C-alpha positions in Angstrom: 0.2 -0.3 0.0 1.6 3.3 -0.8 2.7 5.4 1.5 4.3 8.9 2.1 7.8 8.5 3.0 9.1 10.6 5.8 12.8 11.0 4.6 15.1 12.0 6.7 16.7 15.9 5.9 20.7 15.6 6.2 22.1 18.2 8.3 23.6 21.3 6.8 26.5 20.4 8.8 27.4 17.9 6.1 28.0 20.7 3.5 30.3 22.2 0.8 34.0 22.1 1.0 36.2 25.0 -0.1 37.6 24.5 -3.3 41.1 25.0 -4.7 42.6 25.5 -1.0 46.1 24.9 -0.4 46.0 22.1 1.9 43.3 19.6 1.5 41.3 18.3 4.3 42.3 14.9 6.0 39.2 13.5 7.5 35.2 14.5 7.6 36.0 16.6 10.4 37.8 19.5 8.3 35.5 20.0 6.1 34.0 23.1 6.4 30.3 23.9 7.6 29.3 26.3 5.0 28.9 25.5 1.4 31.5 28.0 -0.7 32.4 25.8 -3.7 29.7 24.2 -6.3 29.7 20.5 -7.0 32.1 21.0 -10.1 34.5 23.2 -8.1 35.0 20.2 -5.8 35.2 17.8 -8.6 37.9 19.6 -10.5 40.1 19.9 -7.0 39.5 16.1 -6.4 41.2 15.5 -9.9 44.3 17.2 -8.9 44.6 15.6 -5.8 45.4 11.7 -5.6 44.4 9.0 -3.1 42.6 9.7 0.0 42.4 13.2 -0.3 40.8 13.3 -3.7 38.3 10.5 -2.2 37.6 12.8 0.9 36.6 15.5 -2.0 34.5 13.7 -4.4 32.7 12.3 -1.0 32.0 15.8 -0.4 31.0 16.6 -4.0 28.7 13.7 -3.8 27.1 15.2 -0.7 26.8 18.8 -2.1 25.2 17.2 -5.2 22.7 15.4 -2.8 21.8 18.8 -0.8 21.1 20.6 -3.9 18.6 18.1 -4.7 20.6 16.1 -7.3 20.7 12.5 -6.4 21.7 11.2 -10.2 24.5 13.4 -9.6 25.7 12.1 -6.2 25.2 8.3 -7.4 27.4 9.1 -10.5 30.2 10.8 -8.1 29.7 8.0 -5.9 30.7 5.4 -8.4 33.9 6.9 -9.1 34.7 6.2 -4.8 36.1 3.0 -3.9 34.2 2.6 -0.6 36.2 -0.4 0.8 39.6 2.1 0.8 37.9 4.6 2.7 38.4 5.2 6.7 35.7 3.8 9.0 34.0 7.4 9.3 33.9 8.0 5.6 32.4 4.8 4.7 30.1 5.4 7.1 29.3 8.7 5.3 29.1 7.1 1.7 26.5 4.4 3.0 24.8 7.2 4.7 24.9 9.3 1.1 24.1 6.0 -1.4 21.5 5.3 0.8 19.6 8.5 0.7 19.9 9.0 -2.9 19.1 5.8 -3.9 15.8 6.1 -1.8 15.3 9.4 -3.2 15.0 7.8 -6.8 12.6 5.2 -5.7 14.8 2.0 -5.6 14.2 0.7 -1.8 15.7 -2.5 -2.0 18.9 -0.6 -3.3 18.9 2.3 -0.1 18.3 -1.2 2.3 21.3 -2.7 1.2 23.1 0.5 1.1 22.2 1.2 5.4 23.2 -2.4 5.7 26.6 -1.8 5.0 29.2 -3.6 7.5 30.7 -0.2 8.4 27.7 0.9 10.1 28.0 -1.7 12.7 30.8 1.1 14.1 28.1 4.0 13.9 28.7 4.4 17.3 32.0 5.9 16.7 30.4 9.3 15.6 29.1 12.1 16.8 25.6 11.7 18.8 23.8 13.8 16.0 25.3 11.9 13.1 24.0 8.9 14.9 20.6 9.8 15.0 20.4 11.0 11.3 21.4 7.8 10.0 19.0 5.7 12.5 16.1 7.9 11.5 17.2 7.4 7.6 17.3 3.6 8.5 13.7 3.7 10.2 12.6 5.8 6.5 14.1 2.8 4.6 12.4 0.3 6.4 9.1 1.5 6.1 10.2 2.5 2.6 10.1 -1.6 2.1 7.3 -2.2 4.1 9.0 -3.6 7.2 6.8 -1.3 9.3 7.5 -2.4 13.0 11.6 -2.9 12.2 10.8 0.6 11.4 9.5 1.8 14.6 11.7 0.0 16.5 14.4 1.7 15.1 12.2 5.3 15.8 11.5 3.8 19.4 15.0 3.2 20.5 16.3 7.2 19.5 13.5 8.6 20.9 15.0 9.2 24.1 18.4 10.8 22.6 16.0 13.1 20.5 15.8 16.9 21.7 12.3 17.5 23.2 11.4 19.5 20.3 11.6 16.5 17.4 10.3 14.1 19.9 6.9 14.6 19.0 6.9 14.0 14.9 9.1 10.7 16.3 6.4 9.5 18.3 3.9 10.1 15.5 5.7 7.9 13.1 6.2 5.3 15.5 2.1 5.3 15.7 1.7 5.6 12.3 3.9 2.6 11.3 2.6 0.1 14.1 -0.9 1.1 12.4 0.1 0.1 9.1 2.0 -3.1 10.6 -0.4 -6.8 10.4 -1.9 -8.1 13.8 0.1 -11.2 13.6 3.2 -9.6 13.3 2.6 -7.3 15.8 1.7 -10.1 18.2 4.7 -12.3 17.3 6.9 -9.2 18.2 5.4 -8.6 21.6 6.2 -11.8 22.5 9.9 -10.9 23.3 9.5 -7.1 23.3 10.5 -5.1 26.4 10.5 -1.6 27.6 9.1 1.3 25.9 9.2 -0.9 22.6 7.1 -3.2 24.2 4.6 -0.4 25.8 4.1 0.6 21.6 3.2 -2.9 20.6 0.8 -3.4 23.6 -0.9 -0.4 23.1 -1.2 -1.0 19.1 -2.5 -4.1 20.0 -5.6 -2.6 21.7 -7.0 -1.2 19.1 -6.9 -4.4 17.1 -7.4 -7.3 19.1 -10.1 -5.5 21.6 -13.3 -6.1 19.4 -15.6 -4.3 21.3 -15.1 -0.5 22.1 -16.0 -1.3 26.2 -13.0 -3.9 26.4 -10.7 -1.1 24.6 -11.1 1.3 27.2 -10.8 -1.6 30.0 -7.8 -2.4 28.3 -6.2 0.9 27.7 -6.9 1.9 31.4 -4.9 -1.3 32.3 -2.2 0.1 29.7 -2.0 3.3 31.5 -1.5 2.0 34.8 0.9 -0.3 33.6 3.1 2.1 31.9 2.8 5.3 33.4 5.8 6.7 32.4 5.9 5.6 28.6 6.3 8.1 26.3 2.7 7.8 24.4 1.2 8.2 27.9 1.3 11.8 28.5 -0.2 12.2 24.6 -1.7 9.4 23.5 -2.0 9.0 20.0 -5.1 10.5 18.3 -6.7 7.7 17.2 -6.3 6.3 20.8 -7.6 9.4 22.0 -10.6 9.1 20.0 -11.5 5.6 21.4 -11.9 7.6 24.6 -14.5 10.0 23.0 -16.3 7.7 21.6 -16.9 5.9 24.8 -18.1 8.9 26.4 -20.6 9.3 24.0 -21.6 5.9 22.5 -25.3 5.4 21.9 -27.6 4.0 24.8 -30.2 3.0 22.8 -29.8 1.3 19.2 -32.0 -0.4 16.8 -32.0 -3.2 15.1 -33.7 -3.3 11.3 -34.2 -6.7 9.4 -36.4 -8.4 7.4 -37.9 -10.8 10.2 -40.8 -12.2 8.1 -40.5 -13.2 4.4 -37.5 -15.3 2.7 -34.6 -13.2 4.5 -36.2 -13.8 7.8 -33.3 -17.0 8.2 -30.6 -14.7 7.3 -32.0 -11.8 9.9 -32.2 -14.1 12.6 -28.8 -14.8 12.0 -27.7 -11.5 12.3 -29.6 -10.7 15.1 -28.5 -13.5 17.1 -24.9 -12.7 15.9 -25.3 -9.1 17.5 -26.9 -9.9 20.5 -24.3 -12.8 21.8 -21.7 -10.1 21.0 -23.9 -8.0 23.3 -24.5 -10.3 26.1 -20.7 -11.5 26.2 -19.8 -7.7 27.1 -22.3 -7.4 29.6 -21.4 -10.5 31.3 -17.9 -9.1 31.9 -19.7 -6.5 33.7 -19.7 -4.0 30.6 -22.7 -2.0 30.0 -24.4 -1.6 26.7 -26.8 0.3 24.7 -30.6 -0.9 24.9 -31.4 -2.8 21.8 -34.6 -2.2 20.0 -36.0 -4.4 17.0 -37.6 -2.9 13.7 -39.1 -5.5 10.9 -38.1 -3.8 8.0 -40.8 -5.5 5.6 -43.2 -3.7 7.6 -42.0 -0.1 5.8 -42.6 0.5 2.1 -40.5 3.4 2.8 -37.5 2.8 5.1 -37.3 5.8 6.3 -40.2 5.9 8.0 -38.6 3.3 10.0 -35.7 5.6 10.9 -38.2 8.2 11.8 -40.0 5.9 14.1 -37.3 5.1 15.8 -35.9 8.4 16.3 -39.8 8.8 18.1 -38.6 5.7 20.3 -35.1 7.3 21.5 -33.2 5.3 19.3 -29.7 7.1 18.4 -28.3 4.5 16.0 -29.9 2.3 13.3 -28.4 -0.7 12.3 -30.0 -2.0 9.1 -31.6 -2.5 6.8 -30.6 -5.8 5.4 -32.8 -5.4 1.7 -30.8 -4.3 -0.9 -33.4 -2.4 -2.4 -33.9 -0.8 0.8 -30.4 0.5 1.3 -30.7 1.9 -2.1 -33.6 4.0 -0.4 -31.4 5.5 2.0 -28.4 5.9 -0.1 -30.3 8.4 -2.2 -31.3 10.4 0.9 -29.4 13.4 1.4 -29.5 13.4 5.0 -30.8 10.6 7.7 -32.7 10.9 10.8 -30.1 8.4 12.8 -26.7 7.6 12.0 -27.1 4.2 10.2 -25.1 1.4 9.3 -26.6 -1.1 6.3 -25.8 -4.2 6.3 -25.6 -4.4 2.5 -24.2 -2.6 -0.4 -24.8 -0.9 -3.1 -23.7 0.7 -6.2 -24.3 4.5 -5.8 -22.5 6.7 -3.7 -24.0 7.4 -0.6 -25.4 11.0 0.2 -25.1 11.4 3.9 -21.6 11.1 6.1 -23.3 9.1 8.6 -24.3 6.3 6.2 -22.2 3.1 6.4 -22.5 0.0 4.7 -21.5 -3.2 5.7 -21.7 -6.8 3.9 -20.2 -10.0 2.7 -18.9 -9.2 -0.4 -17.3 -11.5 -2.9 -15.1 -8.0 -4.2 -13.5 -8.1 -0.5 -12.8 -11.9 -1.1 -11.2 -11.1 -4.8 -9.4 -7.8 -3.6 -7.6 -10.1 -1.0 -7.0 -13.4 -3.3 -5.0 -10.4 -5.5 -2.9 -9.4 -2.9 -2.4 -12.9 -1.3 -1.1 -14.2 -4.8 0.8 -10.5 -5.1 2.7 -11.8 -1.6 3.1 -15.1 -2.6 5.7 -13.9 -5.4 3.3 -14.0 -8.6 3.0 -11.5 -11.2 1.1 -12.9 -14.3 -2.3 -14.7 -13.8 -5.7 -15.5 -15.7 -9.1 -15.6 -13.8 -11.6 -18.1 -14.3 -15.3 -16.8 -13.9 -18.8 -17.2 -14.4 -21.6 -15.8 -16.1 -23.2 -15.1 -12.5 -23.6 -11.4 -11.7 -21.6 -12.0 -8.7 -18.8 -14.1 -10.0 -18.6 -11.0 -12.6 -18.0 -8.7 -9.8 -15.4 -10.7 -7.8 -13.7 -10.9 -11.5 -13.6 -7.5 -12.0 -12.2 -6.4 -8.7 -9.9 -9.1 -8.8 -8.1 -7.4 -12.3 -8.4 -3.9 -11.1 -6.6 -4.6 -8.0 -4.2 -6.9 -9.5 -3.6 -4.4 -12.2 -3.1 -1.5 -10.0 -0.2 -3.5 -7.9 1.4 -4.3 -11.3 0.2 -7.5 -12.2 -0.5 -8.6 -15.8 -3.8 -10.4 -17.1 -3.0 -13.4 -19.7 -6.5 -14.1 -20.3 -10.1 -14.3 -18.7 -12.0 -17.6 -19.4 -15.7 -18.1 -18.5 -16.2 -21.6 -17.2 -19.7 -21.9 -16.7 -20.6 -24.5 -20.0 -18.9 -28.0 -18.4 -18.3 -29.6 -21.8 -15.9 -26.9 -23.0 -13.9 -26.6 -19.6 -11.3 -29.2 -21.1 -10.6 -27.5 -24.0 -10.6 -23.6 -22.5 -8.1 -24.9 -19.9 -6.0 -26.2 -22.8 -6.0 -23.1 -24.9 -5.3 -21.4 -21.8 -2.3 -23.3 -20.7 -1.3 -23.6 -24.8 -0.8 -27.1 -23.7 -2.1 -28.5 -27.4 1.1 -26.4 -28.6 3.5 -28.1 -26.2 1.9 -31.3 -27.2 3.0 -31.0 -31.0 6.6 -29.9 -29.9 6.7 -33.3 -27.7 5.8 -35.0 -30.6 8.1 -33.5 -32.5 10.7 -34.3 -30.3 9.9 -38.0 -29.5 9.6 -38.5 -33.3 13.4 -37.4 -33.7 14.5 -39.1 -30.4 12.7 -42.5 -31.1 11.3 -44.5 -27.6 12.6 -41.2 -25.5 9.4 -40.3 -23.9 8.9 -36.5 -23.9 6.0 -35.1 -21.7 4.0 -31.6 -22.4 4.3 -28.9 -20.5 1.9 -25.8 -19.8 2.7 -22.4 -20.8 5.5 -21.0 -18.8 4.4 -17.2 -18.3 1.6 -18.0 -16.2 2.0 -18.0 -12.3 -1.3 -18.8 -10.9 -5.1 -18.5 -11.6 -7.7 -16.7 -10.1 -11.1 -18.7 -9.4 -14.9 -17.4 -8.7 -17.3 -20.5 -9.6 -19.1 -22.3 -7.6 -18.1 -25.9 -5.7 -19.9 -28.0 -8.9 -17.7 -25.8 -11.2 -14.4 -25.3 -8.9 -14.6 -29.4 -8.5 -14.0 -29.7 -12.7 -11.4 -26.9 -12.8 -8.8 -28.8 -10.3 -9.1 -32.3 -12.4 -8.7 -30.6 -15.4 -5.5 -28.8 -14.5 -3.9 -32.0 -13.7 -4.8 -33.5 -16.5 -3.5 -30.7 -18.7 -0.2 -31.1 -16.6 -0.7 -28.0 -14.8 -1.7 -29.8 -10.8 0.8 -27.6 -9.3 -0.4 -24.0 -10.7 -1.9 -22.4 -7.7 -5.4 -21.2 -7.9 -6.9 -18.6 -5.8 -10.6 -18.8 -5.0 -13.4 -17.1 -3.3 -15.3 -19.0 -0.8 -17.9 -20.3 -3.0 -15.6 -22.5 -4.4 -16.0 -25.2 -1.9 -18.7 -26.4 0.8 -18.3 -26.7 4.6 -17.9 -30.3 5.4 -15.9 -31.8 8.0 -15.8 -35.0 6.3 -13.9 -33.5 3.7 -16.2 -35.6 1.3 -18.1 -33.1 -0.3 -14.4 -31.4 -1.7 -12.1 -34.5 -2.4 -11.5 -33.2 -6.1 -10.5 -29.6 -4.7 -6.9 -30.7 -3.3 -4.6 -27.9 -2.7 -6.9 -25.2 -3.7 -6.5 -21.6 -2.0 -9.5 -20.0 -0.6 -10.2 -16.7 0.8 -12.5 -17.1 4.3 -13.2 -15.8 7.3 -11.7 -16.1 10.5 -15.0 -17.6 11.7 -15.1 -20.5 9.7 -11.0 -20.9 9.1 -9.6 -21.0 12.2 -12.5 -20.7 15.0 -9.9 -18.5 17.0 -13.1 -15.8 17.5 -13.5 -15.5 21.6 -17.3 -16.1 20.5 -17.3 -18.8 18.7 -17.3 -21.8 21.3 -20.4 -19.8 22.6 -22.5 -19.0 19.5 -21.8 -22.7 18.0 -22.6 -24.3 21.2 -26.2 -22.2 21.3 -26.9 -22.5 17.6 -24.9 -25.5 15.9 -25.7 -23.8 12.4 -23.6 -21.1 12.8 -20.4 -23.6 12.4 -21.7 -24.1 8.6 -22.5 -21.5 5.8 -25.1 -19.9 7.9 -22.1 -18.7 10.3 -21.1 -15.9 7.7 -23.9 -14.2 9.1 -23.8 -15.4 12.4 -20.1 -13.6 12.3 -21.3 -10.7 10.3 -23.6 -10.2 13.6 -20.8 -10.3 15.9 -18.9 -7.8 14.0 -21.4 -5.4 13.7 -22.1 -5.0 17.4 -18.2 -4.7 17.8 -17.8 -2.1 15.2 -20.6 0.6 14.5 -19.3 2.9 17.4 -16.1 3.0 16.0 -17.2 4.1 12.8 -16.9 7.6 13.3 -13.5 6.8 14.2 -12.4 4.7 11.2 -14.1 7.3 8.9 -11.8 10.2 10.5 -8.5 7.9 10.4 -8.4 5.6 7.5 -6.0 3.7 8.9 -7.9 2.2 11.3 -8.0 -2.0 11.2 -10.0 -4.0 13.3 -9.7 -7.7 13.3 -13.0 -9.5 13.2 -14.9 -12.7 12.8 -15.5 -12.0 9.0 -11.6 -10.7 8.3 -9.5 -7.4 9.1 -12.4 -4.6 8.6 -11.4 -1.2 7.7 -13.6 1.7 6.2 -13.1 3.3 2.6 -13.6 7.0 1.9 -17.5 6.2 0.6 -18.4 4.9 3.9 -18.1 1.0 3.0 -16.5 -1.3 5.2 -13.7 -3.7 3.5 -12.7 -7.2 4.6 -9.2 -8.4 4.3 -10.0 -12.0 4.1 -7.8 -15.4 5.9 -6.4 -17.8 4.0 -6.8 -21.6 4.0 -5.9 -24.9 1.3 -8.1 -28.0 1.0 -6.3 -30.6 2.6 -7.8 -34.0 2.5 -11.3 -32.1 1.5 -11.3 -29.8 4.4 -10.3 -26.4 4.5 -7.4 -25.5 6.7 -5.3 -22.4 7.8 -2.3 -21.9 4.9 0.9 -20.1 6.3 2.2 -17.1 4.7 3.9 -18.6 1.8 0.9 -20.8 0.6 1.3 -24.2 2.7 -1.0 -25.6 5.1 -0.3 -24.7 9.0 -1.1 -27.7 11.0 
C-alpha cells in the first residue's frame, strides 16, 4: 500500500568544502560547515589530488550534489569512490549518501542494502547527531520496504536521545508505522519485546484485538496503569484518544432493522443472534451495553419511515436494513435522521456522512486474492469466472486490484459450460502447442518419452465459481499437466464439510475465508455455535457478520476520520473506505483431504 515517506533531511553541517585550498582536508571533521563551492569546483579540485585526499573531496562533492537536490549526480560521483579504501568514518558517510540518494530515486531495496553496510556496525564512534540522523534514515528505508515493525523499533530506540522538539514527530511516526503493520506480526513482535518498545506494541494491539469498544477502554486503562512513564502515556496518539471520546459519547439505545418475515427471515435471525451474542458477552463481563429495539423492515414500504419511528422511540443509532432495495433508498437520501449502518452494499454513492455499509461482498475476497497472490510472488495470472453477477463482480475487482499493483492478466475464461472447460484450459495453458512440440521431439529421439508442459509465463489462476465448477477445474488442470499451478478462489468454491467428502476434487485449492469459519479463533465462536450449531456451517458467515456489526458500529466515526484504522473481526480484518463502505481482508486456507485448513504466509498449510 503506497504511503508517504518521511525522508530524513541530511544536516547542513555536511555541506560544501572550499575548493582550491592550498592543503586539502584529511578527515570529515575538517570539512567546512558553510557551502563555498559548487559540485564542479569540488570535483576539479579532487582531480588535482590523489588517494585519500581525492576520495574525501569526491565524497564531499556527492554530499553537495545531494544537498542541491540532485541524487542522480550524487550516485555518479559515488561510483568513482572505492568505499572499501575509505577510513571507517568516511565509509559510514558513503553508506549514508548512497542510501539517501538511492531512496530518493525510488530504489527502496537498493537503499536497504546501502544502509546495511558493514561500516555502520561502528556507527557508535560517530557524533550523536550523526547517529540519530542515520538511525532515522534507516527507519525511513525500512518503512519504504514495507517493514513497519522494524521501522518503528528504530524510532523507539532513538526517541529518548532526540531533542524535545523532535520527539512529537518521531512518536507520531512510531504510531503510524505500527498502525500499518499486520496484526499477527505485531503479536509476534510483542512476545519478545521489552521496555518502551513493548509498550508501543501493546498499545497498537489494543486497537486491533480488543473487539468491543468497552473492552478497549478497559484494556487502555490497564495499559496506562502498567506504563505510567511511557512516552505515549502523556500524549496518547489521536486515534487512541478518540476511542476514549467515542466511549464517553457511545449510544445508549440502538435499533436493529431487519426482515424478520419473508424469504430473508433466516438471514435476519442469524444476524440478530450474532449481534446480541456479542452484546451479552460484553454484559457478562460487567460492561454496560446499549438498549436494543428490533424493527421489522418488511413492515415499511419506505424505509426512511422506520428511521423516523426509531428516532421518536429514542434510538440513537440504526443497524440495517438488509434488503438491497431498501439500502438503496437510504443511500439516495441526502441526510438521515439517525446514523445508520446498512447491512448490504449498493453501487450508487451514499448521500450523508452518517451512512455506512457493511456486507459480505465477493469483491472483498477477490481483492484479498490479488493481495495474497502478489505477496506469494506471482505477477502473471488469468481469471476463471461464470456469467453470474457475483462472479463477474469478483472477477472485475480482482483484475482492478491486480493491475493496480502492477500485475498482468494473461487470460479471462468463462467456465460455466462443463463440456467446454477441458478445451478452455488447454487453450489457456497452451498445452496443445506443447503436445505438438513433444511429438516432434519424440519422433526425432525415438523411444525417449517427452511429456508436454503448460505455458511457463502463467504464474497462477484466480477462480470465482461454485463448488460444482471448481470440482471440474482442479482435475482438469491435473489432466493438462498443470496440477501444481496455484489457484486462488473465493469462498464460493467449496462446501463446509467436516468429513471432506464434498471437496475431494479440490485438493490444494487456496480459498479466501473469514476467520470465524477458518480457524474458529474468535472468542465468541464456542458460545455461539454451542447455542446455534448452524453457526459452524455456511450460515455462520451471517452470525459472524452480526458479531462484527455489534463490535464495529460505535467505532465508525473513528474509522472515517482515521482511514488507517483496522479491526480484527470474525469476518476478516475490517477497514473503512472513503465512501463509507466497510471492506474486509480475508484469511487464507488450503483444501487438504477435503477440509479447509489455515494456510501459512507462503501458501503452505499450517497444522
